[in-house]
N, C-alpha and C positions, 0 to 999 in steps of 0.2 A: 542633531537628530539622535534619538535613542538607538542603541544597538539591540539587535535581535539575535539570540544564539540559536544556531541550527546544527543539530546533531547529524553527522555525515554517515550515511549508510553506503558502504563500499565493499568491494572484494579485492584485497591487495592493491588498493589505490584506484581501482576502476569504480568510479562514482556511479551509483545506481540512480535511475530516473527519478524516484520519489524525492531524493535529495535536491535535484535541480528544481523540482516543483516547489519544495519548501523555500529555496532561495528566492524564487519568483514571488511567493506569497510574503516572505519576510520583508521584501522591498516595499510592500504596501504599508508597513507599520514601522519601519525603521531601516537601519543599516545592517545588513546581514554579517554576522561573524560566524564562520564555520568552525566546528570542532571535529578534527580528524584524529581518530585513535587507531594505533597499530601501524603496520607497514604500509608503504606506498604513498606517503604524503607528497613526495616529489612529483609523482604522477598525478595525484589528485589536485594539487594546489592550482595549476593553471586552469583546470576545468572549473573549479569553484570560483576563481576570480572572473572567468568569462561569464558566469551566471550571477555575478553581483556581490560576491563575498569581499568586503573591504579588508577583512583580516582572516587568516586561517590559523587557528590554534592547533598545534600538533603535540602529540605525546605518543611514544612508542615504548612498550614494555611487554615482557613475556606474559604478564598477567592478563592482558587483553585477549590473547589467543588461548591461553591454557586454562582459564577459569570462566565461569558463567558470568552473568551480567553485573555483579557487584563491582568489579574493578572499573567498569564503564560508568557506573553511577558515581563512584569516587571521583572520576575525571570530570564528569559533568558538574558535580558539586564544586570542584575547584574552579572550573570555567565560570560558573555563575558568580563565584566570589571575585574572580578577576575582572569580569566584564560588567557586572551589575546590569544585566539586560532588561529590556522592557518585556520580553517574553522568551520562552524556550520552545522551539518547534522540533518535534521528533516524528519520524515516519511511523505510521500506525501499523507496524508489523507486530507479531507476537513478542519479539524481543523489545521492540521499541516501546510498546505499551508497558511492559514490566519495568524497563529502565525509567520511563517517565513517572510511573507511579511511585517507585522507590525514591526518585529525586524529589518529587513533591512532598513526600513525608519528611525527607531529610531537611529541606529548606522551609518547611512549614507553609507551603503554598497550596492553592487550589489547582485542580487539574481538570482538563476537558479532553475526552478521548474521541477518536473517530470523527473529527471535524471534517466537513466536506468543503469548507471555505473559512477564511479568516480575513477580517478587514479591520481597519483602524476605527476606533471609537473615542468619544470624548473622555471616557474614564478607563481606557485601556482596550486591548484587542477584543473584538467581538467574533465569536466562533459560531458557525452554522453547523448544526447536526441534524441528521435524519434519525428519528428515534421511534420507539415502539413498533419495531418491525417495519420501519420506514413509513408508518402511517401519518406521522407528523414531522414538521420541520421546526426546529427551535433555534433561537439566537440567544447566546449567553456569554457572560464574561466572568472571569475569575475576580472575586472581590477581596481576596486576601493574598498577600505576597506576590511573588513573581509568577505570572501565568505560565503554566506548563501545558502545552497543547500538542496532542498527537493528531496528525492529518492523514486521511486516507489517500492512497495512491490514486492518480488520475483526477485529483481535485482541481488542478490547474495545469495549463499548458506551459512547459518550461520556456522561458523567454530569456535569451542572452542579454546581458547588460554589463559590459566589462567594468570591473572595479580594480582597485589596487591589489587586493589579494595578498597583502603583506603577511609573510609567514613568521609566526612567533611560537617559541617553545612554551608549553604549559607545564609547570611543575605539579606533579600529582603525588600525593602521599596516600598509599593504600592502607585501609583499615584492617583490623583483625579478621573481619568477615570476608574480605576480598578473596581469600584462598580457601573458603569453606567448601566449595563445590568444584571439583576438578574435571576437566574434559579428558576422558581416558582414551577415546578413539574417535575418528571421523570417517565417514563413508561418503565419498563423492556421489552426488545425485546423478543418476543416469540422464544424460542429455537427450532430449527429444528433438532439439532444434527449434522448438516453439518458444514463444515468450513466457516469462514467469506469469502465472495465473493472476496474481493480485496486481501486477503492473501492466498487463496487456491492454491495448487500446480496443481490441475486439476479443470477445469470448464466445465460443460456441459450446453449449452444454447439452448433454443428453440425460434423459430420465428413464422412468419405468417403461415408457413407450418404446425404448430402443430394444427391449425384450431380449437381452443377452449380450455377453461380452463379445461374442462373435460378430455382432452387428455394429459395434462402436466404430469400426472403420468408416462408416458413412458419416459419422460426426467428425472424425479426424480428417477426412478428405475435404469437407467443407472448410474446416478450420485452416488446413494447410493452404487451400486456395486463397484464403483471405489473409494469411499471415497471422492467424489468431491462436489464442490459447484454447485448450480443451478443458471444460468443466463437466461436472456430473452432479446429479441430485443425490440426496442421502439414500433414497431408495436404490439407486443404481450402485452406489459404493457398498451399501450394506449387503446387496445381493452378490458382491464380488465381481461385478462387471468392469469396474474401473477403480484405480487406486484411491484410497482415502485422501491422499494429498491433493487430489483434484476436486474434492467436494466443495460445492458452493452452498452456503446456507448459514443459519444461525450457529450451528455446531461445526461448521466447516470454515471455509475462507470467505471473507467479504470482498466483493469486487465492485468496481465502479467504472467500467470501461465506457468508451464512446458508443460502442455497439454491443449489445448482448442478444444472442440468438438462443432461445430455449426450444429444444426439440423433444417432444414426447414428455414434457414436464407439466404436471397438472397445475402447479402454482400454489402449493401449500404454504402457509405463512412462514414455516421454518425456512423454506427455500427463498421466499420473497425477501426475508430479512437480510439475506446475503447478497442480493443483486438489484434491489429496487432503486438504488441511487444511480443506476446506469443511465447514461444520457439518452440513448435510444434503445428500445426493447422490441424485439420481434419474436413471436411465438408461432410454432407449428405444432398443431395438435388435432387429432381426429375428433375429439369431443368439443363441440361448439360451446358447451356449458362449463368448460374447465375454468377454474378461478384465475388462471394465468392471463386470460383474455381481459380481465378487469383492469389490468395495469399496463398493458402493452401499447406501444405506439402503432404497431402494425401486427395484425394477426392473420394467420393462414389456417383455415380449417381443412385439413387434409392429411393424408398418410405421409409421414416423414420419409418413408422409404421411396416414395415417388417424388416428393417435393425437393428434398435435399440433393439428390443426385442431379436433378435438373438445374438447381441453383448453382451447384458446384461447376457444372459444365458452362453455365452462362457466365460465371465469374471468370473462369479460365479463358473463355472466348473474348471477353471484354479486355482482359489483360494481354491478349494477343499471344 
Protein backbone atom coordinates (compact mmCIF):
# COMPACT_ATOMS: atom_id res chain seq x y z
CA UNK A 1 0.00 0.00 0.00
CA UNK A 2 1.24 3.50 -0.84
CA UNK A 3 2.44 5.74 1.95
CA UNK A 4 0.83 9.09 2.77
CA UNK A 5 2.97 11.81 4.34
CA UNK A 6 1.28 13.71 7.20
CA UNK A 7 2.78 16.95 8.52
CA UNK A 8 2.54 16.98 12.33
CA UNK A 9 1.19 20.11 14.01
CA UNK A 10 2.35 20.10 17.62
CA UNK A 11 3.46 22.22 20.55
CA UNK A 12 6.70 20.84 22.03
CA UNK A 13 5.59 17.31 21.22
CA UNK A 14 1.96 17.71 22.25
CA UNK A 15 0.16 16.67 19.09
CA UNK A 16 -2.76 18.89 18.13
CA UNK A 17 -6.13 17.43 17.18
CA UNK A 18 -6.02 18.33 13.45
CA UNK A 19 -3.01 16.03 13.05
CA UNK A 20 -4.94 13.11 14.52
CA UNK A 21 -7.71 13.88 12.04
CA UNK A 22 -5.19 13.85 9.18
CA UNK A 23 -3.86 10.46 10.27
CA UNK A 24 -7.42 9.12 10.27
CA UNK A 25 -8.00 10.50 6.75
CA UNK A 26 -4.61 9.26 5.53
CA UNK A 27 -5.54 5.68 6.39
CA UNK A 28 -8.30 5.86 3.78
CA UNK A 29 -5.77 6.32 0.99
CA UNK A 30 -2.65 4.58 2.23
CA UNK A 31 -0.29 4.03 5.15
CA UNK A 32 0.34 7.20 7.17
CA UNK A 33 3.91 8.37 7.64
CA UNK A 34 4.12 11.26 10.12
CA UNK A 35 6.71 14.03 9.87
CA UNK A 36 7.57 15.58 13.24
CA UNK A 37 9.82 18.65 13.21
CA UNK A 38 11.37 20.26 16.27
CA UNK A 39 11.49 19.24 19.91
CA UNK A 40 9.25 16.68 21.58
CA UNK A 41 9.42 13.76 19.15
CA UNK A 42 9.71 11.26 22.01
CA UNK A 43 6.43 12.55 23.42
CA UNK A 44 4.66 12.70 20.08
CA UNK A 45 5.71 9.36 18.58
CA UNK A 46 3.52 7.08 20.77
CA UNK A 47 0.47 9.27 20.08
CA UNK A 48 1.15 9.27 16.33
CA UNK A 49 1.54 5.47 16.38
CA UNK A 50 -1.72 5.11 18.30
CA UNK A 51 -3.54 6.92 15.51
CA UNK A 52 -2.06 4.92 12.68
CA UNK A 53 1.40 6.22 11.80
CA UNK A 54 3.44 3.29 10.48
CA UNK A 55 6.57 5.47 10.58
CA UNK A 56 7.49 8.71 12.30
CA UNK A 57 10.15 10.76 10.56
CA UNK A 58 11.82 13.21 12.93
CA UNK A 59 14.19 16.11 12.56
CA UNK A 60 15.22 18.67 15.16
CA UNK A 61 17.24 21.79 14.51
CA UNK A 62 17.23 25.39 15.80
CA UNK A 63 16.07 26.58 12.38
CA UNK A 64 12.58 25.16 12.93
CA UNK A 65 12.00 27.40 15.94
CA UNK A 66 14.17 30.40 15.11
CA UNK A 67 13.00 31.10 11.56
CA UNK A 68 9.71 31.18 9.69
CA UNK A 69 8.26 28.49 7.45
CA UNK A 70 11.08 27.90 4.94
CA UNK A 71 13.08 25.43 7.11
CA UNK A 72 9.90 23.35 7.48
CA UNK A 73 9.43 23.38 3.72
CA UNK A 74 13.03 22.17 3.32
CA UNK A 75 12.23 19.29 5.68
CA UNK A 76 8.99 18.39 3.92
CA UNK A 77 10.79 18.39 0.58
CA UNK A 78 13.38 16.01 2.02
CA UNK A 79 10.61 13.79 3.41
CA UNK A 80 8.85 13.63 0.04
CA UNK A 81 12.12 12.56 -1.57
CA UNK A 82 12.65 9.89 1.08
CA UNK A 83 9.11 8.49 1.11
CA UNK A 84 7.76 9.08 -2.43
CA UNK A 85 4.26 9.37 -0.94
CA UNK A 86 0.93 9.02 -2.72
CA UNK A 87 -0.08 12.37 -1.15
CA UNK A 88 1.01 14.95 1.40
CA UNK A 89 -1.57 16.06 3.98
CA UNK A 90 -1.10 19.29 5.93
CA UNK A 91 -3.41 20.98 8.48
CA UNK A 92 -5.24 23.93 6.92
CA UNK A 93 -3.86 26.59 9.26
CA UNK A 94 -2.26 29.84 8.10
CA UNK A 95 1.23 28.34 8.45
CA UNK A 96 0.09 25.02 7.05
CA UNK A 97 -1.27 26.54 3.85
CA UNK A 98 1.90 28.55 3.29
CA UNK A 99 4.08 25.50 3.89
CA UNK A 100 1.93 23.40 1.54
CA UNK A 101 1.97 26.03 -1.22
CA UNK A 102 5.74 26.42 -1.06
CA UNK A 103 6.18 22.64 -1.09
CA UNK A 104 3.94 22.25 -4.15
CA UNK A 105 6.03 24.81 -6.05
CA UNK A 106 9.26 23.08 -4.97
CA UNK A 107 8.21 19.61 -6.14
CA UNK A 108 6.22 20.76 -9.19
CA UNK A 109 2.90 19.39 -7.95
CA UNK A 110 -0.68 20.53 -7.78
CA UNK A 111 -2.23 21.68 -4.51
CA UNK A 112 -5.74 21.61 -3.04
CA UNK A 113 -6.43 23.81 -0.01
CA UNK A 114 -9.16 23.81 2.64
CA UNK A 115 -10.46 20.34 1.84
CA UNK A 116 -13.27 19.13 4.09
CA UNK A 117 -12.85 15.47 3.09
CA UNK A 118 -10.36 13.26 1.25
CA UNK A 119 -11.08 9.81 -0.14
CA UNK A 120 -9.35 7.28 -2.35
CA UNK A 121 -9.93 7.50 -6.09
CA UNK A 122 -8.99 5.42 -9.11
CA UNK A 123 -6.47 8.05 -10.25
CA UNK A 124 -5.38 9.37 -6.87
CA UNK A 125 -6.89 10.99 -3.78
CA UNK A 126 -10.12 12.93 -4.34
CA UNK A 127 -10.65 16.02 -2.17
CA UNK A 128 -13.99 17.62 -1.31
CA UNK A 129 -14.05 21.40 -0.96
CA UNK A 130 -16.69 23.95 -0.05
CA UNK A 131 -16.18 26.84 -2.48
CA UNK A 132 -17.57 30.27 -3.47
CA UNK A 133 -18.47 31.22 0.09
CA UNK A 134 -19.69 27.65 0.65
CA UNK A 135 -22.35 27.99 -2.02
CA UNK A 136 -21.01 24.93 -3.89
CA UNK A 137 -19.33 21.65 -3.04
CA UNK A 138 -16.67 20.35 -5.43
CA UNK A 139 -14.68 17.15 -5.75
CA UNK A 140 -11.27 17.39 -7.36
CA UNK A 141 -7.92 15.67 -7.64
CA UNK A 142 -4.40 16.78 -8.42
CA UNK A 143 -3.44 15.81 -11.96
CA UNK A 144 0.30 16.56 -11.79
CA UNK A 145 2.93 15.35 -9.36
CA UNK A 146 2.39 14.33 -5.75
CA UNK A 147 -0.93 15.73 -4.45
CA UNK A 148 -0.44 18.30 -1.69
CA UNK A 149 -3.69 18.77 0.25
CA UNK A 150 -4.50 20.97 3.22
CA UNK A 151 -7.46 19.81 5.29
CA UNK A 152 -9.67 21.94 7.53
CA UNK A 153 -9.88 21.06 11.23
CA UNK A 154 -12.97 19.05 12.26
CA UNK A 155 -13.19 17.39 8.85
CA UNK A 156 -12.98 13.93 10.42
CA UNK A 157 -13.34 12.43 13.87
CA UNK A 158 -9.95 11.12 15.08
CA UNK A 159 -10.01 7.33 15.26
CA UNK A 160 -7.28 5.36 16.98
CA UNK A 161 -5.77 2.47 15.00
CA UNK A 162 -2.45 1.46 16.49
CA UNK A 163 0.45 0.98 14.07
CA UNK A 164 4.17 0.35 14.41
CA UNK A 165 5.16 4.02 14.59
CA UNK A 166 8.81 3.22 13.86
CA UNK A 167 10.87 6.33 14.54
CA UNK A 168 13.43 7.28 11.90
CA UNK A 169 15.71 10.29 11.68
CA UNK A 170 15.30 12.45 8.58
CA UNK A 171 18.37 14.17 7.17
CA UNK A 172 17.52 17.76 6.23
CA UNK A 173 19.72 20.19 4.34
CA UNK A 174 18.62 23.79 4.72
CA UNK A 175 18.77 26.09 1.71
CA UNK A 176 20.08 29.65 1.61
CA UNK A 177 16.57 31.07 2.08
CA UNK A 178 15.87 29.08 5.24
CA UNK A 179 17.37 31.78 7.46
CA UNK A 180 16.00 34.75 5.54
CA UNK A 181 13.33 35.67 8.09
CA UNK A 182 14.20 35.33 11.76
CA UNK A 183 11.78 35.18 14.68
CA UNK A 184 12.98 37.92 17.05
CA UNK A 185 10.47 37.52 19.88
CA UNK A 186 7.43 35.58 20.99
CA UNK A 187 4.55 36.58 23.24
CA UNK A 188 2.52 33.74 24.74
CA UNK A 189 -1.16 33.98 23.94
CA UNK A 190 -3.24 34.71 27.01
CA UNK A 191 -5.11 31.57 27.95
CA UNK A 192 -8.89 31.81 28.28
CA UNK A 193 -9.36 28.17 29.18
CA UNK A 194 -11.49 27.75 26.05
CA UNK A 195 -10.71 25.58 23.02
CA UNK A 196 -8.78 26.96 20.06
CA UNK A 197 -11.33 28.58 17.74
CA UNK A 198 -10.46 26.70 14.56
CA UNK A 199 -10.30 23.33 16.35
CA UNK A 200 -13.32 23.62 18.65
CA UNK A 201 -16.19 21.16 18.29
CA UNK A 202 -18.63 23.90 19.36
CA UNK A 203 -18.40 27.62 18.59
CA UNK A 204 -20.66 30.39 19.93
CA UNK A 205 -20.32 33.67 18.01
CA UNK A 206 -21.69 37.13 18.61
CA UNK A 207 -22.29 39.89 16.10
CA UNK A 208 -23.63 43.40 15.76
CA UNK A 209 -26.71 42.44 17.74
CA UNK A 210 -24.60 42.04 20.90
CA UNK A 211 -24.44 45.83 20.87
CA UNK A 212 -21.22 46.40 22.78
CA UNK A 213 -18.16 44.83 24.39
CA UNK A 214 -19.86 45.01 27.78
CA UNK A 215 -22.52 42.58 26.54
CA UNK A 216 -20.18 39.87 25.22
CA UNK A 217 -20.21 38.04 28.58
CA UNK A 218 -23.64 36.67 27.59
CA UNK A 219 -21.91 34.98 24.61
CA UNK A 220 -19.03 33.80 26.79
CA UNK A 221 -21.37 32.37 29.43
CA UNK A 222 -23.14 30.18 26.90
CA UNK A 223 -19.82 29.11 25.37
CA UNK A 224 -18.41 28.18 28.78
CA UNK A 225 -21.49 26.14 29.66
CA UNK A 226 -21.00 24.15 26.44
CA UNK A 227 -17.21 23.93 26.60
CA UNK A 228 -17.12 25.97 23.39
CA UNK A 229 -14.89 28.54 21.74
CA UNK A 230 -16.05 32.14 21.32
CA UNK A 231 -16.20 33.75 17.89
CA UNK A 232 -17.26 37.15 16.60
CA UNK A 233 -18.41 38.67 13.34
CA UNK A 234 -16.37 41.26 11.49
CA UNK A 235 -18.78 43.99 12.58
CA UNK A 236 -18.17 43.10 16.22
CA UNK A 237 -14.38 43.02 15.99
CA UNK A 238 -14.19 46.16 13.84
CA UNK A 239 -16.22 47.95 16.50
CA UNK A 240 -13.63 46.88 19.08
CA UNK A 241 -16.03 44.68 21.02
CA UNK A 242 -13.93 41.52 20.72
CA UNK A 243 -10.35 40.67 19.62
CA UNK A 244 -9.66 40.27 15.90
CA UNK A 245 -8.12 36.88 16.67
CA UNK A 246 -11.67 35.64 17.29
CA UNK A 247 -13.13 36.85 14.00
CA UNK A 248 -14.98 34.23 11.99
CA UNK A 249 -15.37 34.94 8.29
CA UNK A 250 -13.75 35.28 4.91
CA UNK A 251 -11.16 37.74 6.26
CA UNK A 252 -10.98 36.03 9.66
CA UNK A 253 -10.78 32.41 10.68
CA UNK A 254 -12.65 29.61 8.96
CA UNK A 255 -14.30 27.14 11.32
CA UNK A 256 -16.11 23.87 10.77
CA UNK A 257 -17.36 22.72 14.19
CA UNK A 258 -19.99 20.11 14.97
CA UNK A 259 -22.20 22.92 16.34
CA UNK A 260 -22.12 26.63 15.46
CA UNK A 261 -24.35 29.09 17.33
CA UNK A 262 -24.68 32.55 15.77
CA UNK A 263 -26.18 35.18 18.07
CA UNK A 264 -27.03 38.62 16.75
CA UNK A 265 -25.33 37.92 13.42
CA UNK A 266 -27.20 38.89 10.25
CA UNK A 267 -25.42 36.35 8.05
CA UNK A 268 -23.61 38.47 5.47
CA UNK A 269 -21.77 36.40 2.88
CA UNK A 270 -18.42 37.41 4.38
CA UNK A 271 -19.35 35.71 7.65
CA UNK A 272 -21.02 32.74 6.00
CA UNK A 273 -17.82 31.96 4.11
CA UNK A 274 -16.09 31.30 7.42
CA UNK A 275 -18.64 28.99 9.07
CA UNK A 276 -20.99 27.51 6.49
CA UNK A 277 -19.32 24.09 6.57
CA UNK A 278 -20.32 23.68 10.23
CA UNK A 279 -22.20 20.42 10.74
CA UNK A 280 -25.16 21.97 12.65
CA UNK A 281 -25.94 25.70 12.65
CA UNK A 282 -28.22 27.49 15.10
CA UNK A 283 -29.06 31.19 14.84
CA UNK A 284 -30.67 33.60 17.28
CA UNK A 285 -31.78 36.92 15.78
CA UNK A 286 -34.62 39.38 16.31
CA UNK A 287 -34.96 39.93 12.55
CA UNK A 288 -36.92 37.07 11.01
CA UNK A 289 -35.70 38.20 7.56
CA UNK A 290 -32.00 38.00 8.46
CA UNK A 291 -30.02 36.12 5.77
CA UNK A 292 -28.54 33.83 8.43
CA UNK A 293 -31.86 31.99 8.61
CA UNK A 294 -31.41 30.83 4.99
CA UNK A 295 -28.68 28.36 5.94
CA UNK A 296 -29.40 27.33 9.54
CA UNK A 297 -30.58 23.97 10.78
CA UNK A 298 -32.42 25.63 13.68
CA UNK A 299 -33.42 29.26 13.99
CA UNK A 300 -34.77 31.24 16.93
CA UNK A 301 -36.44 34.58 16.23
CA UNK A 302 -35.98 36.44 19.48
CA UNK A 303 -33.86 38.73 21.63
CA UNK A 304 -30.50 37.11 22.29
CA UNK A 305 -30.40 38.74 25.74
CA UNK A 306 -33.48 36.74 26.67
CA UNK A 307 -32.78 33.55 24.72
CA UNK A 308 -29.10 32.97 25.53
CA UNK A 309 -29.29 33.27 29.34
CA UNK A 310 -32.20 30.81 29.37
CA UNK A 311 -30.26 28.45 27.14
CA UNK A 312 -27.19 28.76 29.36
CA UNK A 313 -29.18 27.92 32.47
CA UNK A 314 -30.82 24.96 30.74
CA UNK A 315 -27.43 23.60 29.65
CA UNK A 316 -26.09 23.95 33.19
CA UNK A 317 -29.18 22.26 34.63
CA UNK A 318 -28.87 19.29 32.25
CA UNK A 319 -25.20 18.91 33.04
CA UNK A 320 -26.12 18.78 36.70
